[in-house]
N, C-alpha and C positions, 0 to 999 in steps of 0.2 A: 882718333879712334874712328873705325868705319861702322856706320849703322845701316842696315839694309832693311827696308820695309816694302815688301811686294804687295800690290793689290791684285789678288789672283781671282779670276772669274772662271767658274766651271772646272775644266779638267786639270789634273796635275800638269806641271810643266817640265820640260826637259832641260836639265842644266848642261849647257855647252860652252866651254871657254871660247872667248873672242879676243880680239886684240886688247891687251892690258893697257891701262892708263897709269903710268907712273907706279907700276907694281900692283895697282888695284885689279882685282879680278871682276870682270863683269860676266853677264850671261845673255845668251840668246834664248828667247822664249818661243815655244812652238805654237802658241796660240795667237790668232790674228788680232785679237781684240784685248790685249794685255798691256798694262802700263807698269813699269817698275821704276821706282824712284830710289836713287841711292844718294844719301846725304853724307857729305864729308863734314868734319868737325869745323871746317873754315866756312861752311855755308854753301858751297858749290853743289850743283845738282846734275845728275845724269838721267835723261828720260829715254826710255825705249818704248816706242808707240807703234802700234799696228794701225787699225782702222780708227779714225776719229769718230767718236760717238755722241759728242755733245756740241751744241752750237748756240751762240748768243746772237739774237737779232734785235738790233737798236730800232725802235719805233717810236721814240719819245719826241721827235722834233716837231716844231710848230707847223712846218709846211707853208711858210710864208709866201714862197714863190708861187703857190697855187691858190691863194686867196683870190676870190671869195669861196671857192669850192671847198676849202678846208677850214672855214670859219667855225663849224661846228662838227665836223667829221674828220677822222684821220686821213692823211693823204694815202696811207697804206691800205685803206678801205675803198679808195676809188676803184671803180671797175675798169678792167682792161678786157674788152670783149665780154665774156660771160662770168669772169672771176674777179674779186678783188686782188689788188697787187700782192698783198701779203700771203694770199693763198698760194700763188705761184711759187713764192719763196719757200713756204713750208713743205709744199709737195716736192720741190726740188731737193730740200734737205733730206726728207724722208727717203726719197729714191736713191740718195747717196749714202745710205746706211746710218744716218743721224737718228738716234733713238731718243735723245733728250733736247728739247728746244726751249730756251729761255728767251721770252720777249720782254724787253726792257721798255715799259710804257711811261706814259705821262698823263697829265690831266686831259680830259675828254677823249680818252683812248679806250674806254671800257667796251666799245663795240668790237674791238679785235678780240677780246676775251670771249665775248658773247658768240662771235662767228665760229670759234674753234671748239665751243662747248656743245655737247650733245643736247638736242631739243627734242624731248620725247613727245611733247604736245604736238609740235609740228609733224613729227613722224607718224603719230597716230592719225592726225587729220589727213595726211597724204595717203596713208594705208587705207583708211575708210573710204576715201574717194577713189581708190584704185589708181592713183596717179604715180605709177611705178617708174616712169621716165623721170619725173621730178625727184622721186626718191633716190634714183641713181646720181643725180646731180649733187647729192649730199654725201656721196661715198667718202669725201675728204674727212668727214667726222670720224672715220674708221682708220685714219692714218696710223701706221705702226710707229708712233712716236708719243712721247709724253710731253705735255705742254706745261711750262712754268711761267709765272709772271712776277716781275717786280717793277718798282716805280723809280724812275729818276726824278727826284723831287724838285730839283732846279736844273733847267737846261744849261749845262756847262760843256756842251761839245761832245764829239763822238768818243774821244778818249775816256771821258767821265762816264759815258753811258756803258762802255765795255768794262770799266772798273766796277760798275754795279753788279756784274756777273761773277765776281771774284769767288764768293762763297759757293756759288753754283758750279763753277768749273773746278775748284779746288786744286788738286795736284795733277789734273789731267790736261794735256794739250786739247785745244778746242777750236772750233771754227767760228768765224764771224760772218754774218750775211746781212748786208744792209737791206732794210725792209722796204725800200723804195727802188730797188734794182733787181730786175729779172735777167737771169742768164739764159740765152737760147730762146728761140721761137717757141712760144707757149710753155716756157720754163723747162724745156727738154735739154738737160745739160748733165754731163757726167764729170764736169771739170773738177768739182770738189773732191770726188773720189780719186781722181789723178793727182791733185794736189796733196791728198793725204799719203799717197804712195810715195811721192817725191819727198814730202816732209820727212818720212821715216828713213827712206833710202839714203838721203843726203844729210841726215842728222841735223836738220835745220832748226833754228829757233823761231823762224817766221817764214812763211811763204805767202806771196800776194799774187792774185790773178791781175793780169794787165792786158790792155789792148791798145793798139795804136789809134790815135785821135788826130784830126787836123791841128796844125800848130796854133791856129787862131782860137782853139777851144781849150788850150792847156790851162787857162785861168779858171776853168770850171772844175778841175780835178786835182788830186794828188798825183804828181808826176815822179817817176822813178829815174835815177841815174844809174845806168847799168854798169857793171864792171867790164862786160864784154858785149852782152846783149844778143848773142847768137843762140840759135836753137830754141827748143821748147821751153827749157828751164835754165835760168842763169842767175848768177849772184849780182847783187846790187850794192852800191857803196853809199847811196843817199836817197832820200825822198824829200820832195819839195811840195808844200801845200799851195795849190792854186797859182803857180808862177805866171808872170806875164810872158807872152809868146817869145819875146826876145831874150828872156832869161831862163826859159825852160831847158833843163839838161837833156831832154829827149821828148818824143811824142808818145811815150808809153805811159798811159794813165791807169791808175788802180781801178780795178773793174768790180769793186763792191764785194769781194770775197777774200777772206784771209784765213790762215790757220797760225795759231800762236802756241808757243810753250808758256807755262804759267809765269815765266820770268817777266812777261810784258806788264804784269800788274805793278810790279816794283818800279818798272821804268815809267809808267803812267804817273805814279805818285811823285815822280821827280820832275815832271813837266811843269813849267811855268805857264799860267794862263796867258793867252794872247790879248790883243787890245781890246777884244770884246768880252773878255773874262772866260773864254772857252779853253778847254783842255783838248788839244788836237792829237788824234791818234798817230798822224804822221810824224809829229814831234817825238813820240815815244818810239816809233820805229826808227827814226834817225838816230836816237840814242843807242839803240841796238847795233846799228851800222858803226857808230863811232866807237863803241866798245869792242868791235871786232867779232861781233856774233855773226853767225851764218844766216843772212837774210837773203831769201831768194824770190825771184819773180817767175810766175808761170804764165806763158803766153797763151791766150785763149786760142783754141784750134780754129782752123780755117772754116768759115761758114757759121761760126758761133760768135755772138757779140752780147754786149751788155745793153739792156734797155733801161736807161736811166729815166725814171718817171717822176723826177723832182721838179720839173718846170713844165709850162703849157706846151711849148713846141715839141718837146720829146714825148709828152703824154699823148698829144694828138697823133703823132706818127706812130707811136707804139700801139694805140688803140686801133688805128686803121690797119696796120700790119697784122695784128692778131685777129681782127675781125676778118679780113680777107682769108686768113688761113683757118677759119672755123669750119669743121667738117660738116655742120648742119646748115649754117646760114651764110657761109662764105661766098658761094657762087651767086646767090641772089644779091648780096651786098656788093659784089664786084660789078654786077650789071647796073645796079643803082648808081654806083659811084661813077661808072663810065658815062652813064646818061647825064648825070649832073655836070660832069666836066665838059662834055660835048655841048651842053646847054650854055655854058659860060663862054 
């Protein structure tokens, strides 16, 4: 028996037959932001998704590669130029039509919640002092997104952190954005919106952002094995977590942005912990590939790259590049940097 349970937002929808599946009638919905779940008695599910509206941001990691800077503060709150890392991520999500953001936190991460919370006392003080320029720096408090928080009680890897968001995502496809990775200079990226379009158009179960890295760096990333690897978007047959350069199936590294259908949660639950007791998200994605699910890779557009702020060399480079691009202080900083380099 077929049971249909539509989640309808706003206007009535237009029923329009599309290609039937084994005699089952489906519908195309005329609203951009509508999800319909059709459940068969056997448990299979069909998702029709327009714009992705919710995102999970894992920020619970210890940040050990940035000790001592992260001894008592989250690595996601380290500044890059004039903003903490996680603010760039949140602003990127809001700019890509994400309306609900779940931050999966851990111990010593309360400063992340405080940062996105409205501070009336600070605003009153700035207003009384007529410090309007500083008030404008806090415009991020008015982001058109709702923030939610949950705690990963034990650090058991990225897969487990995503699983903490299951009740938040529910039956909706959702995005995942790593809290220590910025896409695009100053976080200016529309890649997630494009991934959302491709996810719906290609009827994908999962789509990953990827970028090409030097072969000697493959051991730092999850690396995809393309089915063909041509063009903007292509199917992948496997994902390998941090392979040695000689064993890497390609040089295409996952770039910290994903879109999943909710079937990923069941797959994560089936993943066995690795030697460190962690549940790897890449293992769950590999399981999707092995079951023949449509797993796609989206190549970041030319001129856009991932800024991985998870270690000191990349953190230093990112800070300098963002500081040089600062519209207020960038020119003076460039002159200072040039003078220092010449002195050496």
